ZADO-1210 file (C-alpha; in nm, 4 decimals, padded with zeros to 6 digits):
<atoms>
<atom x="-06.0636" y="-02.4792" z="-06.4178" code="MET" pos="1"/>
<atom x="-06.1478" y="-02.1613" z="-06.2199" code="PRO" pos="2"/>
<atom x="-06.3839" y="-02.2026" z="-05.9298" code="VAL" pos="3"/>
<atom x="-06.6772" y="-01.9577" z="-05.9254" code="PRO" pos="4"/>
<atom x="-06.6667" y="-01.7132" z="-05.6327" code="PHE" pos="5"/>
<atom x="-06.8816" y="-01.8304" z="-05.3477" code="THR" pos="6"/>
<atom x="-06.8876" y="-01.7281" z="-04.9912" code="CYS" pos="7"/>
<atom x="-06.8362" y="-02.0816" z="-04.8629" code="ALA" pos="8"/>
<atom x="-06.5556" y="-02.1444" z="-05.1115" code="GLY" pos="9"/>
<atom x="-06.3808" y="-01.8224" z="-05.0172" code="THR" pos="10"/>
<atom x="-06.4132" y="-01.8986" z="-04.6482" code="LEU" pos="11"/>
<atom x="-06.2829" y="-02.2484" z="-04.7016" code="ALA" pos="12"/>
<atom x="-05.9928" y="-02.1116" z="-04.9080" code="PHE" pos="13"/>
<atom x="-05.8914" y="-01.8848" z="-04.6194" code="TRP" pos="14"/>
<atom x="-05.9319" y="-02.1648" z="-04.3665" code="GLY" pos="15"/>
<atom x="-06.2705" y="-02.0655" z="-04.2244" code="PHE" pos="16"/>
<atom x="-06.5579" y="-02.3057" z="-04.2028" code="LEU" pos="17"/>
<atom x="-06.9242" y="-02.2231" z="-04.1736" code="GLY" pos="18"/>
<atom x="-07.1759" y="-02.0160" z="-04.3634" code="ASP" pos="19"/>
<atom x="-07.1505" y="-01.6631" z="-04.5077" code="CYS" pos="20"/>
<atom x="-07.2718" y="-01.4684" z="-04.2033" code="ARG" pos="21"/>
<atom x="-06.9215" y="-01.4195" z="-04.0683" code="GLY" pos="22"/>
<atom x="-06.7953" y="-01.2838" z="-04.3958" code="MET" pos="23"/>
<atom x="-07.0940" y="-01.0529" z="-04.4325" code="ARG" pos="24"/>
<atom x="-07.0330" y="-00.9180" z="-04.0833" code="ARG" pos="25"/>
<atom x="-06.6671" y="-00.8679" z="-04.1626" code="LEU" pos="26"/>
<atom x="-06.7523" y="-00.6881" z="-04.4881" code="ALA" pos="27"/>
<atom x="-07.0087" y="-00.4687" z="-04.3105" code="LEU" pos="28"/>
<atom x="-06.7619" y="-00.3857" z="-04.0344" code="GLY" pos="29"/>
<atom x="-06.4878" y="-00.2965" z="-04.2822" code="LEU" pos="30"/>
<atom x="-06.7298" y="-00.0822" z="-04.4832" code="SER" pos="31"/>
<atom x="-06.8358" y="00.1119" z="-04.1726" code="LEU" pos="32"/>
<atom x="-06.4737" y="00.1581" z="-04.0726" code="LEU" pos="33"/>
<atom x="-06.3864" y="00.2981" z="-04.4145" code="LEU" pos="34"/>
<atom x="-06.6808" y="00.5388" z="-04.4029" code="VAL" pos="35"/>
<atom x="-06.5834" y="00.6627" z="-04.0572" code="LEU" pos="36"/>
<atom x="-06.2176" y="00.7032" z="-04.1453" code="LEU" pos="37"/>
<atom x="-06.2884" y="00.8684" z="-04.4770" code="GLY" pos="38"/>
<atom x="-06.5305" y="01.1274" z="-04.3501" code="SER" pos="39"/>
<atom x="-06.4609" y="01.4301" z="-04.1378" code="SER" pos="40"/>
<atom x="-06.7093" y="01.6505" z="-03.9619" code="PRO" pos="41"/>
<atom x="-06.8370" y="01.9439" z="-04.1613" code="ALA" pos="42"/>
<atom x="-06.7313" y="02.2854" z="-04.0356" code="PRO" pos="43"/>
<atom x="-06.9761" y="02.4273" z="-03.7856" code="ALA" pos="44"/>
<atom x="-07.0860" y="02.7753" z="-03.6863" code="ASP" pos="45"/>
<atom x="-06.9672" y="02.9240" z="-03.3578" code="TYR" pos="46"/>
<atom x="-07.2093" y="03.2010" z="-03.2593" code="ARG" pos="47"/>
<atom x="-07.1068" y="03.4748" z="-03.0145" code="ILE" pos="48"/>
<atom x="-07.4078" y="03.6438" z="-02.8549" code="THR" pos="49"/>
<atom x="-07.3043" y="03.7689" z="-02.5099" code="ARG" pos="50"/>
<atom x="-06.9368" y="03.7337" z="-02.4333" code="ASP" pos="51"/>
<atom x="-06.7822" y="03.9847" z="-02.1962" code="HIS" pos="52"/>
<atom x="-06.4327" y="03.8333" z="-02.2096" code="GLY" pos="53"/>
<atom x="-06.2150" y="03.6540" z="-01.9596" code="GLY" pos="54"/>
<atom x="-05.8735" y="03.4898" z="-01.9459" code="TRP" pos="55"/>
<atom x="-05.6748" y="03.5703" z="-02.2578" code="VAL" pos="56"/>
<atom x="-05.5003" y="03.2318" z="-02.2684" code="ASP" pos="57"/>
<atom x="-05.8370" y="03.0497" z="-02.2580" code="GLU" pos="58"/>
<atom x="-05.9615" y="03.2528" z="-02.5545" code="TYR" pos="59"/>
<atom x="-05.6421" y="03.1905" z="-02.7487" code="LYS" pos="60"/>
<atom x="-05.6851" y="02.8148" z="-02.6998" code="ALA" pos="61"/>
<atom x="-06.0589" y="02.8188" z="-02.7795" code="ARG" pos="62"/>
<atom x="-06.0185" y="03.0168" z="-03.0994" code="TYR" pos="63"/>
<atom x="-05.7217" y="02.8057" z="-03.2113" code="ALA" pos="64"/>
<atom x="-05.9473" y="02.4982" z="-03.1945" code="VAL" pos="65"/>
<atom x="-06.2206" y="02.6790" z="-03.3888" code="ILE" pos="66"/>
<atom x="-05.9656" y="02.7937" z="-03.6477" code="ARG" pos="67"/>
<atom x="-05.8156" y="02.4466" z="-03.6850" code="ASP" pos="68"/>
<atom x="-06.1588" y="02.2824" z="-03.7272" code="ARG" pos="69"/>
<atom x="-06.2452" y="02.5277" z="-04.0035" code="GLY" pos="70"/>
<atom x="-06.5531" y="02.6584" z="-03.8209" code="ASP" pos="71"/>
<atom x="-06.7171" y="02.9900" z="-03.9060" code="ARG" pos="72"/>
<atom x="-06.7709" y="03.2522" z="-03.6350" code="VAL" pos="73"/>
<atom x="-07.0845" y="03.4636" z="-03.6284" code="ILE" pos="74"/>
<atom x="-07.0692" y="03.7616" z="-03.3952" code="ILE" pos="75"/>
<atom x="-07.4359" y="03.8167" z="-03.3155" code="ASP" pos="76"/>
<atom x="-07.4177" y="04.0273" z="-03.0015" code="GLY" pos="77"/>
<atom x="-07.1631" y="04.1440" z="-02.7451" code="ILE" pos="78"/>
<atom x="-06.7997" y="04.0458" z="-02.7966" code="CYS" pos="79"/>
<atom x="-06.5856" y="04.2374" z="-02.5486" code="ASN" pos="80"/>
<atom x="-06.2333" y="04.2218" z="-02.4164" code="SER" pos="81"/>
<atom x="-06.0588" y="03.8851" z="-02.4742" code="ALA" pos="82"/>
<atom x="-06.3502" y="03.7750" z="-02.6939" code="CYS" pos="83"/>
<atom x="-06.2188" y="04.0121" z="-02.9614" code="THR" pos="84"/>
<atom x="-05.9099" y="03.7912" z="-03.0043" code="LEU" pos="85"/>
<atom x="-06.1265" y="03.5945" z="-03.2460" code="VAL" pos="86"/>
<atom x="-06.0478" y="03.8658" z="-03.5005" code="LEU" pos="87"/>
<atom x="-05.6792" y="03.7775" z="-03.4986" code="GLY" pos="88"/>
<atom x="-05.6916" y="03.4013" z="-03.4526" code="ILE" pos="89"/>
<atom x="-05.9722" y="03.2826" z="-03.6800" code="VAL" pos="90"/>
<atom x="-05.9213" y="03.3984" z="-04.0412" code="PRO" pos="91"/>
<atom x="-06.1414" y="03.7011" z="-04.1086" code="LEU" pos="92"/>
<atom x="-06.2926" y="03.5332" z="-04.4146" code="ASN" pos="93"/>
<atom x="-06.4585" y="03.2937" z="-04.1668" code="ARG" pos="94"/>
<atom x="-06.5843" y="03.5665" z="-03.9288" code="VAL" pos="95"/>
<atom x="-06.8891" y="03.7852" z="-03.9872" code="CYS" pos="96"/>
<atom x="-07.1110" y="04.0233" z="-03.7895" code="VAL" pos="97"/>
<atom x="-07.4882" y="04.0589" z="-03.7708" code="THR" pos="98"/>
<atom x="-07.6686" y="04.3898" z="-03.7057" code="PRO" pos="99"/>
<atom x="-07.6758" y="04.2994" z="-03.3329" code="ARG" pos="100"/>
<atom x="-07.2951" y="04.2736" z="-03.3083" code="ALA" pos="101"/>
<atom x="-07.0805" y="04.5014" z="-03.0955" code="SER" pos="102"/>
<atom x="-06.7130" y="04.4814" z="-03.0098" code="LEU" pos="103"/>
<atom x="-06.5485" y="04.6235" z="-02.6981" code="GLY" pos="104"/>
<atom x="-06.1764" y="04.6906" z="-02.6625" code="PHE" pos="105"/>
<atom x="-05.9702" y="04.7979" z="-02.3589" code="HIS" pos="106"/>
<atom x="-05.6228" y="04.7529" z="-02.2150" code="MET" pos="107"/>
<atom x="-05.5351" y="04.4162" z="-02.0634" code="ALA" pos="108"/>
<atom x="-05.5474" y="04.3748" z="-01.6845" code="TYR" pos="109"/>
<atom x="-05.3606" y="04.1575" z="-01.4407" code="TYR" pos="110"/>
<atom x="-05.5622" y="03.8922" z="-01.2629" code="ASP" pos="111"/>
<atom x="-05.7293" y="04.0762" z="-00.9729" code="GLN" pos="112"/>
<atom x="-05.6680" y="03.7726" z="-00.7518" code="ALA" pos="113"/>
<atom x="-05.2968" y="03.8594" z="-00.7694" code="THR" pos="114"/>
<atom x="-05.3447" y="04.2349" z="-00.7157" code="THR" pos="115"/>
<atom x="-05.5622" y="04.2214" z="-00.4023" code="LEU" pos="116"/>
<atom x="-05.8741" y="04.2991" z="-00.6047" code="GLY" pos="117"/>
<atom x="-05.7328" y="04.6156" z="-00.7588" code="VAL" pos="118"/>
<atom x="-05.7636" y="04.6588" z="-01.1353" code="LYS" pos="119"/>
<atom x="-05.4057" y="04.6996" z="-01.2588" code="VAL" pos="120"/>
<atom x="-05.3382" y="04.7408" z="-01.6308" code="THR" pos="121"/>
<atom x="-05.0837" y="04.5162" z="-01.7956" code="SER" pos="122"/>
<atom x="-04.8799" y="04.6917" z="-02.0616" code="TYR" pos="123"/>
<atom x="-04.7193" y="04.3670" z="-02.1764" code="SER" pos="124"/>
<atom x="-05.0635" y="04.2042" z="-02.1917" code="GLY" pos="125"/>
<atom x="-05.1936" y="04.4967" z="-02.3967" code="THR" pos="126"/>
<atom x="-04.9025" y="04.4651" z="-02.6412" code="VAL" pos="127"/>
<atom x="-04.9798" y="04.0923" z="-02.6686" code="ASP" pos="128"/>
<atom x="-05.3489" y="04.1640" z="-02.7427" code="LEU" pos="129"/>
<atom x="-05.2620" y="04.4193" z="-03.0082" code="MET" pos="130"/>
<atom x="-05.0202" y="04.1775" z="-03.1751" code="SER" pos="131"/>
<atom x="-05.3127" y="03.9480" z="-03.2606" code="TYR" pos="132"/>
<atom x="-05.5405" y="04.2064" z="-03.4166" code="TYR" pos="133"/>
<atom x="-05.5502" y="04.2535" z="-03.7943" code="PRO" pos="134"/>
<atom x="-05.4595" y="04.5954" z="-03.9351" code="ASP" pos="135"/>
<atom x="-05.8252" y="04.6955" z="-03.9786" code="SER" pos="136"/>
<atom x="-05.8833" y="04.6562" z="-03.6045" code="VAL" pos="137"/>
<atom x="-05.5548" y="04.8251" z="-03.5103" code="LYS" pos="138"/>
<atom x="-05.6488" y="05.1192" z="-03.7357" code="ASP" pos="139"/>
<atom x="-05.9875" y="05.1622" z="-03.5661" code="TRP" pos="140"/>
<atom x="-05.8281" y="05.1445" z="-03.2210" code="ILE" pos="141"/>
<atom x="-05.5654" y="05.4041" z="-03.3214" code="ALA" pos="142"/>
<atom x="-05.8296" y="05.6373" z="-03.4689" code="ARG" pos="143"/>
<atom x="-06.0189" y="05.6154" z="-03.1413" code="ASN" pos="144"/>
<atom x="-05.7322" y="05.7050" z="-02.9090" code="GLY" pos="145"/>
<atom x="-05.5662" y="05.3653" z="-02.8625" code="GLY" pos="146"/>
<atom x="-05.6444" y="05.1113" z="-02.5950" code="LEU" pos="147"/>
<atom x="-05.7193" y="05.2638" z="-02.2556" code="THR" pos="148"/>
<atom x="-05.8540" y="05.1209" z="-01.9304" code="PRO" pos="149"/>
<atom x="-06.2046" y="05.2299" z="-02.0430" code="GLN" pos="150"/>
<atom x="-06.3987" y="05.0106" z="-02.2874" code="MET" pos="151"/>
<atom x="-06.4235" y="05.1478" z="-02.6410" code="LYS" pos="152"/>
<atom x="-06.7111" y="05.0016" z="-02.8398" code="LYS" pos="153"/>
<atom x="-06.7939" y="04.9755" z="-03.2043" code="VAL" pos="154"/>
<atom x="-07.1439" y="04.8733" z="-03.3097" code="LYS" pos="155"/>
<atom x="-07.3198" y="04.7830" z="-03.6329" code="ASN" pos="156"/>
<atom x="-07.2359" y="05.0245" z="-03.9116" code="GLY" pos="157"/>
<atom x="-06.9561" y="05.1326" z="-04.1449" code="PRO" pos="158"/>
<atom x="-06.6867" y="05.1381" z="-03.8721" code="ALA" pos="159"/>
<atom x="-06.7595" y="04.7751" z="-03.7816" code="LEU" pos="160"/>
<atom x="-06.7942" y="04.6673" z="-04.1450" code="TRP" pos="161"/>
<atom x="-06.4512" y="04.8147" z="-04.2192" code="ALA" pos="162"/>
<atom x="-06.3131" y="04.5555" z="-03.9751" code="MET" pos="163"/>
<atom x="-06.5383" y="04.2557" z="-04.0385" code="ILE" pos="164"/>
<atom x="-06.7754" y="04.1645" z="-04.3192" code="ASP" pos="165"/>
<atom x="-07.1487" y="04.1607" z="-04.2456" code="PRO" pos="166"/>
<atom x="-07.3027" y="03.8136" z="-04.2337" code="CYS" pos="167"/>
<atom x="-07.5341" y="03.6979" z="-04.5086" code="PRO" pos="168"/>
<atom x="-07.8991" y="03.7425" z="-04.4065" code="GLU" pos="169"/>
<atom x="-07.9529" y="03.3690" z="-04.3505" code="GLU" pos="170"/>
<atom x="-07.7227" y="03.3913" z="-04.0441" code="PHE" pos="171"/>
<atom x="-07.9395" y="03.6441" z="-03.8577" code="PHE" pos="172"/>
</atoms>
């Protein structure tokens, strides 16, 4: 004759004595564990508002993490120099620009700590930068004389929108 399921009977069957609190705690703990393991964080927004650039390798690593998490990037201000690597590392369908966005491009430089404070362009670094950019960015750079030591900027308008889609209004 089958025994009806009871907490005490089940505990006794498995060799545990006592009331149902232990089993309830175990069930609650297992439920929480399953929820935590089964859920992943929702993609977030990474907003660029005033980024003048920096070490290329740091930007490559930062944007790789953003890309791998599935985050969106909203360029909502200045994005100059190494910041523009976002355009070649994060898929462009997850990058957009607001009316406040501007991008600045120039040749790569060696670390001034290794050149006695003198700004020395790095041709190999410039080739590396260009290798990341999508064709739309490379085309704009070529139409504007290529990368030079001087910053070349593109601001809100058709030239920028040819490279990156405008953000929906709710992102402003």
